[in-house]
C-alpha positions as CSV (number, residue, x, y, z in Angstrom):
1,X,108.8,183.7,148.2
2,X,112.6,183.9,148.8
3,X,114.7,186.7,147.8
4,X,115.5,185.4,143.9
5,X,112.2,184.3,143.2
6,X,110.6,187.7,144.3
7,X,112.9,189.3,142.2
8,X,112.1,186.7,139.6
9,X,108.6,187.8,139.6
10,X,109.1,191.5,139.8
11,X,111.1,190.8,136.7
12,X,107.9,188.8,135.2
13,X,105.9,191.8,135.7
14,X,107.9,194.1,133.8
15,X,108.3,191.6,131.1
16,X,104.7,191.4,130.9
17,X,104.1,195.0,130.5
18,X,107.0,195.0,127.9
19,X,105.1,192.1,126.0
20,X,101.8,193.8,125.8
21,X,103.5,196.6,123.6
22,X,105.9,193.7,121.5
23,X,102.8,191.7,120.8
24,X,101.3,195.2,119.3
25,X,104.5,196.2,117.3
26,X,104.9,192.4,116.3
27,X,101.2,192.1,115.1
28,X,101.6,195.6,112.7
29,X,104.8,194.3,111.6
30,X,103.3,190.9,110.9
31,X,100.8,192.9,108.7
32,X,103.5,194.5,107.0
33,X,105.2,191.5,105.9
34,X,101.9,190.0,104.6
35,X,101.7,192.6,102.1
36,X,105.0,192.4,101.4
37,X,104.8,189.0,100.5
38,X,101.8,189.6,98.6
39,X,103.5,192.4,96.5
40,X,106.3,189.7,95.8
41,X,103.8,187.6,94.6
42,X,101.7,189.9,92.3
43,X,105.6,191.3,91.0
44,X,106.1,187.8,90.1
45,X,103.2,187.3,88.3
46,X,103.4,190.6,86.4
47,X,107.1,189.4,85.4
48,X,105.8,186.1,84.1
49,X,102.9,187.9,82.1
50,X,105.3,190.3,80.6
51,X,107.4,187.5,79.4
52,X,104.1,186.0,77.9
53,X,103.4,188.9,76.1
54,X,107.2,189.1,74.9
55,X,107.0,186.1,73.6
56,X,103.7,186.4,71.9
57,X,104.9,189.7,70.2
58,X,108.3,187.8,69.0
59,X,105.9,184.7,67.5
60,X,103.7,187.4,66.0
61,X,106.9,189.2,64.2
62,X,107.7,185.7,63.0
63,X,104.5,184.6,62.0
64,X,104.3,187.9,60.1
65,X,107.8,187.5,58.6
66,X,106.3,184.3,57.3
67,X,103.7,185.6,55.8
68,X,105.7,188.2,53.8
69,X,107.6,185.3,52.7
70,X,105.1,183.5,51.3
71,X,103.8,186.4,49.7
72,X,106.6,187.1,47.8
73,X,106.6,183.2,46.9
74,X,103.2,183.6,45.4
75,X,104.2,186.3,43.0
76,X,107.0,184.2,41.9
77,X,104.6,181.2,41.5
78,X,102.1,183.6,39.6
79,X,104.7,185.3,37.2
80,X,105.8,181.8,36.9
81,X,102.2,180.4,35.6
82,X,102.4,183.1,32.8
83,X,105.7,181.5,31.5
84,X,104.8,177.7,31.3
85,X,105.8,176.2,28.7
86,X,103.6,173.3,29.0
87,X,100.6,172.0,31.2
88,X,102.5,169.7,33.4
89,X,104.4,172.7,34.3
90,X,101.6,175.0,35.0
91,X,100.2,172.5,37.1
92,X,103.0,171.7,39.2
93,X,103.3,175.8,39.4
94,X,99.8,176.1,40.1
95,X,99.7,173.3,43.0
96,X,103.0,174.9,44.7
97,X,101.1,178.5,44.5
98,X,97.8,176.8,46.2
99,X,100.2,175.4,48.9
100,X,101.7,178.8,49.7
101,X,98.1,180.3,49.7
102,X,97.0,177.6,52.2
103,X,100.1,177.8,54.2
104,X,99.7,181.8,54.5
105,X,96.2,181.4,55.5
106,X,97.3,179.6,58.3
107,X,100.1,181.6,59.4
108,X,97.2,184.7,58.7
109,X,95.2,183.0,61.3
110,X,97.9,182.1,63.8
111,X,98.6,185.9,63.9
112,X,95.2,186.9,64.8
113,X,95.2,184.0,67.5
114,X,98.3,185.5,68.8
115,X,97.1,188.9,68.9
116,X,94.0,188.3,70.8
117,X,96.2,186.0,73.3
118,X,98.6,189.3,73.5
119,X,95.7,191.7,73.8
120,X,94.4,189.3,76.9
121,X,97.9,189.0,78.5
122,X,98.1,193.1,78.0
123,X,95.0,193.1,80.1
124,X,95.9,191.0,82.9
125,X,99.2,192.6,83.1
126,X,97.0,195.8,83.7
127,X,95.4,194.5,86.3
128,X,98.2,193.1,87.8
129,X,99.5,196.9,88.1
130,X,96.3,198.0,89.4
131,X,96.7,195.5,92.3
132,X,100.2,196.5,92.7
133,X,99.0,199.9,93.5
134,X,96.6,198.8,95.9
135,X,98.8,196.9,97.6
136,X,101.3,199.8,97.8
137,X,99.2,201.8,99.4
138,X,98.1,199.1,102.3
139,X,101.9,198.5,102.8
140,X,102.2,202.1,103.0
141,X,99.5,202.6,105.5
142,X,100.8,199.5,107.8
143,X,104.0,201.1,107.7
144,X,102.7,204.3,108.9
145,X,100.6,202.7,111.5
146,X,103.6,200.6,112.7
147,X,105.9,204.3,112.8
148,X,103.0,205.9,114.6
149,X,102.7,203.4,117.3
150,X,106.5,203.2,118.0
151,X,106.5,206.7,118.3
152,X,103.6,207.0,120.7
153,X,104.9,203.9,123.0
154,X,108.8,204.9,122.5
155,X,109.1,206.3,126.1
156,X,107.2,204.1,128.1
157,X,108.8,201.6,126.4
158,X,112.3,202.8,127.0
159,X,111.0,203.4,131.0
160,X,110.3,199.9,131.1
161,X,113.2,198.7,129.4
162,X,115.2,200.5,132.0
163,X,112.9,199.0,135.0
164,X,113.5,195.2,133.5
165,X,117.3,196.0,133.5
166,X,117.4,196.9,137.4
167,X,115.0,194.3,137.9
168,X,117.5,191.7,136.2
169,X,120.6,193.0,138.0
170,X,120.4,191.7,141.0
171,X,119.8,188.2,139.8
172,X,122.3,185.6,140.3
173,X,123.5,185.0,136.7
174,X,122.1,181.5,136.5
175,X,118.4,182.6,137.8
176,X,118.6,184.9,135.1
177,X,119.6,182.8,132.3
178,X,116.9,180.2,133.5
179,X,114.5,182.8,133.1
180,X,115.8,184.0,129.8
181,X,115.8,181.1,128.4
182,X,112.2,180.0,129.2
183,X,110.8,183.3,128.3
184,X,112.5,183.1,124.8
185,X,111.0,179.6,124.7
186,X,107.4,180.7,125.9
187,X,107.1,184.3,124.5
188,X,108.1,186.0,128.0
189,X,105.5,184.0,129.8
190,X,108.3,182.3,132.2
191,X,106.7,181.7,135.4
192,X,103.4,180.6,136.9
193,X,102.4,180.2,140.1
194,X,101.7,177.2,141.8
195,X,98.4,176.9,142.5
196,X,96.1,175.0,145.4
197,X,93.5,172.6,143.9
198,X,91.3,173.4,146.7
199,X,91.3,175.0,150.1
200,X,91.5,171.8,152.2
201,X,93.6,169.9,150.3
202,X,97.7,170.0,149.3
203,X,97.4,169.2,145.7
204,X,98.5,171.8,143.3
205,X,98.1,172.6,139.8
206,X,100.8,174.8,137.4
207,X,99.2,177.9,136.8
208,X,100.8,177.8,132.9
209,X,99.5,174.6,132.0
210,X,97.0,173.4,134.8
211,X,99.2,170.2,135.3
212,X,99.8,168.7,138.6
213,X,102.7,169.7,140.5
214,X,104.4,166.9,143.1
215,X,103.9,167.8,146.6
216,X,107.4,167.8,147.0
217,X,108.0,170.6,144.8
218,X,105.5,172.6,146.6
219,X,107.6,172.1,149.8
220,X,110.7,173.2,148.6
221,X,109.0,176.1,147.0
222,X,107.8,177.1,150.9
223,X,110.9,176.1,152.6
224,X,113.8,177.0,149.9
225,X,114.6,180.3,148.1
226,X,115.4,177.9,144.9
227,X,114.3,177.7,141.1
228,X,112.1,174.6,140.1
229,X,110.6,174.6,136.5
230,X,107.0,172.8,135.8
231,X,107.9,169.2,134.4
232,X,105.3,169.7,131.5
233,X,105.5,173.2,130.7
234,X,109.0,174.5,131.8
235,X,107.7,177.5,133.5
236,X,109.4,178.7,136.5
237,X,107.2,177.7,139.8
238,X,106.7,180.1,142.6
239,X,104.4,180.2,145.5
240,X,102.8,183.4,147.7
241,X,103.0,185.9,145.0
242,X,104.0,189.5,145.9
243,X,101.9,192.3,145.7
244,X,101.4,194.5,142.4
245,X,104.5,196.3,141.3
246,X,104.5,199.9,141.2
247,X,105.9,202.1,138.5
């Protein structure tokens, strides 16, 4: 390989090491984000339950006011029965009294239903609170795991970042820009070796996606120090990889 591809290959080696740490860090962050979403969902459900309890209590209060009003009306009707001046008046008052009794009985049944529903909602709310507590503990653990991992790997990560800066420093701006673009698109895996399919033939495939590479590209890679990308996956192609990078 020429100087540019050789430098890019060294940069890719550092990038690979960095990605090992990035992937682990992202996995830990993903766990925490997942629990945060679960907490948000639990909070929304809990709020919905609390609002339902409030509405239920308002209905209970209103029904109890209705019962009280009907009881007062029934007392007036009972008094009116004692002062009725005719059978017709007595019958009318008695019909009104019985109607109030029936309506009061319906209100009392409704209150019992609402109180049962309220108790059910309170039980569900308690379950949500308990689940929220478990989720809080899980989130705390994941956050601690992340903090511990970042602390344990900080010095190594910082060293690799410096090595990456050094590897990128001598590259032409266009070459580095191409590497950065491909790396961002393929999660850091910006380069792939052009691999010979068989020892006797001249056919090559991309080591990243296993798709065929034109012979013209292979000849250019062997004769020039230029950046060529796989037409299928977009990775920067190279041949004759350099030896392992020394830290």
